[in-house]
C-alpha positions as CSV (number, residue, x, y, z in Angstrom):
1,M,0.0,0.0,0.0
2,K,1.2,3.5,-0.8
3,L,0.8,5.3,2.4
4,L,1.3,9.0,3.2
5,I,1.7,9.8,6.9
6,S,1.5,13.3,8.3
7,A,3.5,13.1,11.5
8,Y,4.5,16.7,12.5
9,A,6.0,15.3,15.8
10,C,8.3,12.4,14.8
11,A,11.9,11.7,15.9
12,P,14.0,8.9,17.1
13,N,15.4,8.7,20.7
14,R,12.7,10.9,22.1
15,G,9.7,10.3,24.2
16,S,5.9,10.8,24.0
17,E,4.4,11.6,20.6
18,H,7.8,11.8,18.8
19,A,8.6,8.3,19.8
20,S,5.1,7.0,19.1
21,A,5.2,8.4,15.6
22,W,8.7,7.2,14.9
23,N,7.8,3.7,16.0
24,W,4.6,3.7,14.0
25,T,6.1,5.0,10.7
26,T,9.1,2.7,10.8
27,E,6.9,-0.3,11.6
28,A,4.6,0.5,8.7
29,R,7.6,0.2,6.4
30,R,8.8,-3.0,8.1
31,L,5.4,-4.5,7.4
32,G,5.9,-3.9,3.7
33,H,4.0,-0.6,3.0
34,D,5.5,2.0,0.8
35,V,5.7,4.9,3.2
36,W,6.1,8.7,2.7
37,V,6.3,10.8,5.9
38,L,5.6,14.5,6.2
39,T,7.3,15.8,9.4
40,S,8.7,18.9,11.0
41,P,12.2,20.0,9.8
42,A,13.2,20.5,13.5
43,H,14.3,16.9,13.6
44,K,15.6,16.4,10.1
45,D,19.2,15.7,11.1
46,S,18.3,13.0,13.7
47,V,15.7,11.4,11.4
48,L,18.0,11.1,8.5
49,A,20.9,9.9,10.7
50,A,18.7,7.1,12.1
51,S,17.4,6.0,8.7
52,G,20.6,4.8,7.2
53,D,19.8,1.0,7.3
54,R,17.2,-0.9,5.4
55,P,14.2,-1.0,5.6
56,L,14.3,2.5,7.3
57,R,16.2,4.1,4.4
58,D,13.4,3.1,2.1
59,I,11.1,5.5,3.9
60,N,10.6,8.7,2.0
61,W,11.0,11.6,4.4
62,I,9.7,15.0,3.5
63,F,10.3,18.1,5.7
64,P,7.9,20.8,4.6
65,E,9.1,24.2,5.8
66,V,7.2,27.3,6.8
67,P,8.6,30.3,4.8
68,F,10.6,32.8,6.9
69,W,10.4,30.7,10.1
70,P,13.7,28.7,10.3
71,L,14.0,26.1,13.1
72,K,16.9,25.0,15.2
73,Q,17.7,21.3,15.0
74,G,16.4,19.3,17.9
75,S,14.3,22.2,19.3
76,E,10.6,23.0,18.9
77,P,9.6,26.5,17.9
78,K,8.6,28.9,20.7
79,W,5.2,29.6,19.3
80,E,4.6,26.0,18.3
81,R,0.8,26.0,17.9
82,S,1.1,28.9,15.4
83,Y,4.0,27.2,13.7
84,N,2.1,23.9,13.4
85,L,-0.9,25.7,11.9
86,L,1.2,27.2,9.1
87,W,3.1,23.9,8.8
88,Q,-0.1,22.1,8.1
89,V,-0.6,24.3,5.0
90,A,3.0,23.7,3.9
91,A,2.4,20.0,4.4
92,L,-0.8,20.2,2.2
93,R,1.2,21.8,-0.6
94,A,3.8,19.0,-0.4
95,A,1.2,16.3,-0.3
96,R,-0.6,17.6,-3.4
97,K,2.6,17.6,-5.4
98,L,3.5,14.1,-4.3
99,H,0.0,12.8,-4.9
100,T,0.1,14.0,-8.5
101,D,2.9,11.5,-9.2
102,I,2.4,8.8,-6.6
103,H,-1.4,8.5,-6.2
104,F,-1.5,7.4,-2.6
105,D,-3.8,4.7,-1.4
106,L,-4.3,6.2,2.1
107,V,-3.4,9.4,3.9
108,H,-2.9,9.1,7.6
109,H,-2.8,12.1,10.0
110,L,-0.8,10.7,13.0
111,T,0.6,13.6,15.0
112,W,-0.1,15.8,16.6
113,A,-2.5,13.3,18.1
114,G,-4.8,15.8,19.9
115,I,-8.5,16.3,18.9
116,R,-7.8,20.1,18.8
117,A,-4.9,19.7,16.3
118,P,-5.9,20.5,12.8
119,T,-5.0,18.7,9.6
120,F,-5.6,19.9,6.1
121,I,-4.2,17.1,4.0
122,A,-7.4,15.8,2.4
123,L,-6.5,14.6,-1.1
124,P,-8.7,13.4,-3.9
125,G,-8.9,9.6,-4.3
126,A,-6.9,8.9,-1.2
127,P,-9.1,8.4,1.9
128,L,-7.9,10.3,5.0
129,I,-7.5,8.6,8.3
130,I,-7.2,10.7,11.5
131,G,-5.7,9.4,14.7
132,P,-5.9,7.8,17.1
133,V,-6.4,11.2,18.8
134,G,-7.2,12.1,22.4
135,G,-7.8,15.2,24.4
136,G,-11.5,15.0,25.1
137,E,-10.9,13.6,28.6
138,T,-11.8,15.7,31.6
139,S,-10.9,15.7,35.3
140,P,-13.5,14.5,37.9
141,K,-15.2,17.5,39.4
142,S,-14.9,15.9,42.9
143,L,-11.1,16.2,42.7
144,R,-10.9,19.8,41.5
145,P,-11.2,21.4,45.0
146,A,-7.7,20.2,45.8
147,L,-6.2,22.0,42.8
148,T,-4.8,25.5,42.8
149,P,-7.1,28.3,41.9
150,K,-5.3,28.6,38.5
151,G,-5.8,24.8,38.0
152,R,-9.5,25.0,38.7
153,V,-9.9,27.9,36.3
154,T,-7.9,26.0,33.6
155,E,-10.1,23.0,34.0
156,A,-13.3,25.1,33.6
157,I,-11.8,26.6,30.4
158,R,-10.9,23.1,29.2
159,D,-14.6,22.0,29.7
160,I,-15.7,24.9,27.5
161,S,-13.1,24.1,24.9
162,N,-14.1,20.4,24.8
163,A,-17.8,21.4,24.4
164,T,-17.0,23.6,21.4
165,I,-14.3,21.5,19.6
166,T,-16.4,20.9,16.5
167,L,-17.3,24.6,16.2
168,N,-13.6,25.4,15.4
169,P,-13.4,25.5,11.5
170,M,-9.7,24.7,11.6
171,V,-10.3,21.5,13.5
172,R,-13.6,20.6,11.8
173,Y,-12.0,20.8,8.3
174,G,-10.1,17.6,8.7
175,L,-12.7,15.8,10.8
176,D,-15.4,16.4,8.2
177,R,-13.2,15.1,5.3
178,A,-11.8,12.1,7.1
179,A,-13.0,8.7,5.9
180,V,-12.2,7.2,9.4
181,I,-11.5,8.8,12.7
182,F,-9.7,6.9,15.5
183,V,-10.0,8.1,19.1
184,R,-8.3,6.8,22.2
185,T,-11.2,7.0,24.5
186,A,-15.0,7.2,24.5
187,D,-14.7,10.6,26.2
188,T,-13.2,12.0,23.0
189,K,-15.7,10.3,20.7
190,A,-18.5,11.8,22.7
191,L,-17.4,15.3,21.7
192,L,-17.8,14.7,18.0
193,T,-20.9,15.5,16.0
194,P,-23.3,12.5,15.2
195,A,-22.0,12.3,11.7
196,M,-18.4,12.2,12.8
197,R,-19.2,9.6,15.5
198,Q,-20.6,7.3,12.8
199,K,-17.2,7.0,11.2
200,T,-15.2,6.9,14.5
201,R,-13.5,3.9,16.1
202,I,-11.9,3.7,19.5
203,M,-8.3,2.4,19.6
204,M,-5.3,3.1,21.7
205,E,-2.4,3.3,19.2
206,L,0.5,2.9,21.6
207,G,2.7,0.0,20.5
208,V,6.1,-1.5,21.4
209,P,8.4,-3.9,19.6
210,R,8.6,-7.3,21.2
211,S,12.2,-6.7,22.1
212,D,11.1,-3.9,24.5
213,I,9.1,-6.2,26.7
214,G,11.0,-7.7,29.6
215,G,10.1,-10.4,32.1
216,A,8.0,-10.6,35.3
217,R,9.6,-9.3,38.6
218,G,10.4,-11.4,41.6
219,A,10.9,-10.2,45.2
220,R,9.7,-6.9,46.6
221,Q,12.2,-4.0,47.1
222,S,13.3,-3.3,50.6
223,P,12.2,-0.8,51.6
224,P,9.1,-0.6,49.3
225,R,9.6,1.8,46.4
226,L,7.1,3.7,44.3
227,L,7.9,5.6,41.1
228,F,6.3,8.5,39.2
229,A,7.6,10.0,36.0
230,G,6.2,12.9,34.0
231,R,5.9,16.6,33.8
232,L,5.0,18.2,37.2
233,L,1.7,19.7,36.2
234,Y,-1.3,20.1,38.4
235,W,-3.4,17.6,36.3
236,K,-0.8,14.9,36.5
237,G,-2.1,14.2,40.1
238,V,1.3,13.9,41.8
239,H,-0.3,15.7,44.8
240,I,-2.6,12.7,45.2
241,A,0.4,10.3,45.2
242,V,2.1,12.4,47.9
243,A,-1.1,12.3,50.0
244,A,-1.4,8.5,49.5
245,L,2.3,8.1,50.5
246,A,1.7,9.9,53.7
247,L,-1.1,7.5,54.6
248,L,0.9,4.5,53.5
249,C,3.9,5.5,55.6
250,K,1.8,5.1,58.7
251,R,1.8,1.4,58.1
252,L,5.0,1.0,56.0
253,P,7.2,3.8,57.4
254,E,10.2,3.1,55.1
255,T,8.3,3.4,51.8
256,R,10.0,5.6,49.3
257,L,8.6,7.6,46.4
258,T,10.9,8.7,43.5
259,I,9.5,11.6,41.4
260,V,11.2,12.0,38.0
261,G,10.3,15.2,36.2
262,S,10.1,18.9,36.5
263,G,7.4,21.6,36.0
264,P,5.5,24.4,37.6
265,E,4.0,22.1,40.4
266,E,7.4,21.3,41.8
267,P,7.5,24.0,44.5
268,R,4.0,23.2,45.7
269,L,4.9,19.4,45.8
270,R,8.1,20.0,47.7
271,A,6.2,22.2,50.2
272,D,3.6,19.5,50.7
273,V,6.3,16.9,51.2
274,A,7.9,19.0,53.8
275,A,4.6,19.8,55.6
276,R,3.9,16.1,55.8
277,G,7.3,15.3,57.2
278,L,8.2,13.1,54.2
279,E,11.5,14.6,53.2
280,R,13.4,11.3,53.8
281,N,10.7,9.3,51.9
282,V,10.6,11.3,48.7
283,E,13.3,11.9,46.1
284,F,13.0,14.5,43.3
285,I,15.0,13.9,40.1
286,A,14.6,16.7,37.5
287,W,15.6,14.7,34.4
288,M,17.3,11.5,33.4
289,K,18.5,10.1,30.1
290,Q,16.2,7.5,28.7
291,P,18.6,4.5,29.2
292,D,19.2,5.5,32.8
293,F,15.5,6.0,33.4
294,L,14.7,2.5,32.1
295,R,17.1,1.0,34.5
296,L,15.3,2.8,37.3
297,Y,12.3,0.6,36.9
298,A,14.2,-2.4,38.3
299,A,14.6,-0.6,41.6
300,H,10.9,0.0,42.1
301,D,7.8,-2.0,43.0
302,L,4.9,0.1,41.6
303,F,4.6,2.9,39.1
304,V,2.1,5.5,40.4
305,F,0.4,7.6,37.7
306,P,-2.6,9.4,39.1
307,S,-3.2,11.6,36.1
308,L,-6.6,13.4,36.0
309,H,-7.0,13.3,32.2
310,D,-4.2,11.9,30.2
311,S,-5.5,10.6,26.9
312,A,-2.9,7.9,26.6
313,G,0.2,7.5,28.8
314,W,3.3,6.2,27.0
315,V,5.1,5.9,30.3
316,V,2.3,3.6,31.6
317,L,2.9,1.1,28.8
318,E,6.6,1.5,29.3
319,S,6.2,0.5,32.9
320,L,4.1,-2.5,32.0
321,C,6.9,-3.6,29.6
322,Q,9.3,-3.6,32.5
323,G,7.0,-5.8,34.6
324,V,6.2,-2.9,37.0
325,P,2.4,-2.8,37.9
326,V,0.8,0.6,37.5
327,V,-1.4,2.4,39.9
328,C,-3.7,4.8,38.1
329,L,-7.1,6.5,38.4
330,D,-10.2,5.4,36.5
331,C,-9.7,8.5,34.3
332,G,-8.7,8.9,30.6
333,G,-6.4,6.7,28.7
334,P,-4.5,5.0,31.6
335,K,-7.6,3.1,32.7
336,E,-7.8,1.7,29.1
337,I,-4.2,0.5,29.2
338,V,-4.1,-0.9,32.7
339,T,-6.2,-3.9,33.7
340,R,-7.1,-5.3,37.1
341,G,-4.5,-8.0,36.4
342,S,-1.7,-5.6,35.7
343,G,-2.2,-2.9,38.2
344,L,-4.5,-0.9,40.5
345,I,-7.3,1.3,39.1
346,I,-8.6,3.6,41.8
347,A,-12.2,4.7,41.6
348,T,-12.9,8.4,41.6
349,S,-16.7,8.9,41.1
350,G,-18.0,11.1,43.9
351,R,-14.8,10.8,45.9
352,S,-12.8,13.7,47.3
353,T,-9.0,13.8,46.8
354,R,-8.6,12.6,50.4
355,D,-10.8,9.6,49.8
356,V,-9.0,8.7,46.6
357,A,-5.6,9.0,48.3
358,A,-6.9,6.8,51.1
359,S,-8.1,4.2,48.7
360,M,-4.8,4.3,46.8
361,A,-2.8,3.9,50.0
362,E,-5.0,1.0,51.2
363,Q,-4.7,-0.9,47.9
364,M,-1.0,-0.3,47.5
365,H,-0.4,-1.6,51.1
366,D,-2.3,-4.8,50.3
367,V,-0.1,-5.4,47.3
368,L,3.2,-4.4,49.0
369,A,2.4,-6.5,52.0
370,S,1.8,-9.6,49.8
371,P,4.8,-10.7,47.8
372,G,2.7,-13.2,46.0
373,K,0.1,-10.5,44.9
374,L,2.9,-8.2,43.7
375,A,4.5,-11.0,41.6
376,E,1.1,-11.9,40.2
377,L,0.6,-8.3,39.1
378,S,4.1,-8.1,37.6
379,A,3.3,-11.2,35.5
380,G,0.0,-9.5,34.5
381,A,1.9,-6.4,33.5
382,I,4.1,-8.3,31.1
383,A,1.0,-10.2,29.7
384,R,-0.8,-6.9,29.2
385,A,2.2,-5.3,27.4
386,H,2.0,-8.1,24.8
387,D,-1.5,-6.8,23.9
388,F,0.3,-3.6,22.6
389,L,2.8,-5.2,20.2
390,L,3.5,-2.6,17.6
391,S,3.1,-4.8,14.6
392,K,-0.4,-5.9,15.8
393,Q,-1.4,-2.2,16.4
394,V,-0.3,-1.0,12.9
395,V,-2.0,-3.9,11.1
396,S,-5.1,-3.5,13.1
397,L,-5.6,0.2,12.4
398,Y,-5.1,-0.1,8.6
399,D,-7.2,-3.3,8.4
400,Q,-10.0,-1.6,10.3
401,S,-9.7,1.5,8.0
402,R,-9.8,-0.5,4.8
403,E,-12.8,-2.5,6.0
404,F,-14.7,0.6,7.0
405,I,-13.9,2.5,3.8
406,Q,-14.9,-0.4,1.6
407,A,-18.2,-0.9,3.5
408,H,-19.0,2.8,3.2
409,S,-17.6,3.7,-0.1
410,R,-19.9,5.7,-2.4
411,P,-19.7,5.0,-6.1
412,G,-19.3,8.2,-8.1
413,G,-18.5,10.2,-4.9
414,D,-17.2,13.7,-4.9
415,D,-13.5,13.6,-5.9
416,R,-12.9,17.3,-6.2
417,Q,-9.7,18.8,-4.8
418,P,-10.5,20.2,-1.3
419,E,-9.3,23.7,-0.5
420,P,-7.3,24.4,2.7
421,V,-9.0,26.3,5.5
422,A,-9.3,29.8,4.1
423,E,-7.7,31.7,6.9
424,A,-4.6,29.6,7.1
425,G,-4.3,29.4,3.4
426,K,-4.3,33.2,3.0
427,I,-1.6,33.5,5.6
428,M,0.6,31.0,3.7
429,E,-0.1,32.7,0.4
430,R,1.1,36.0,1.8
431,T,4.3,34.4,3.0
């Protein structure tokens, strides 16, 4: 299949969306597809350096540039949302030129993978696939009182933004023209119009090569050790983990929590740790190289990720691959990744932050106090990781897409060349 993938964020040896897109595009080529990738010029050097061996060197990389906006290699532009909008128009121009000669079978908008991220690359005769995308998840209202005033306001604004997603013409352009839309959670699907929901499928696109999956863990660490990794933002829920640790330490006083990451919540979290007398129980690490971080899993028993509305959670799958059970809330994407056999899913409905922290502490104690239960969950984590084998994920998405498109194809349908969103198009024309 001749496949055009739009992956604005795509680069090797990075995390999150960049890693997800890199793994996806390279796996599509390994599976035998002829692949063209449109991606940001910010990572051109690293992409080309990593593509020297077959089959990766058979991927056709295209780096559309925004006129008069040069980028530094390895760095994202300061005003990235504005840059991405203009880049989408540049990507459309490149796609049109390529399609004239190549005649793609499918076009796939992969990243950014947020429901609010626009795509303009609808091409005649090449069905457009969008996603999987997320971003429609929201934090439980019962947990918002524990947030900072700024956090509560931000969540209220997010609610309004979610409710009006399909009123944004930039976003609606691609969603209307897509043949198939993949979303990560039912929360995101619910935000779409009825017509959009009819062509929407739910799928978590995270995938790992078999070589990244380790083996089940044995004995518990002594003392018990918990791990969190991610940006220190209010909605990542690290304050809940600290509150749960304080309760857990009343029964297992030597329990340790390692927090890897940095962000605006760090001063508040450090103050909370000090106020609870947990300085000797909590270690903050601002940043670690990926190989060093992966080795850190072996020294911890549970990965604690109490995010309020992550749409996916790459680090959650990474933890499962290391045989480390995950503790998460029943919110957003993590609850779709973690199962009762591979971790702990803490209920939030109608519960305050104190209640959720107490439940988390109680369930973590039960696991840490039972070596057999911890070993069982570790084995379950490895088993669950195998459900996300990259090759299976890529095959599944494109098979589902083809089946849906064939079932809903309209003979003699409109094959006219779509125009880009007017406002963005005019901006690019002026530049």
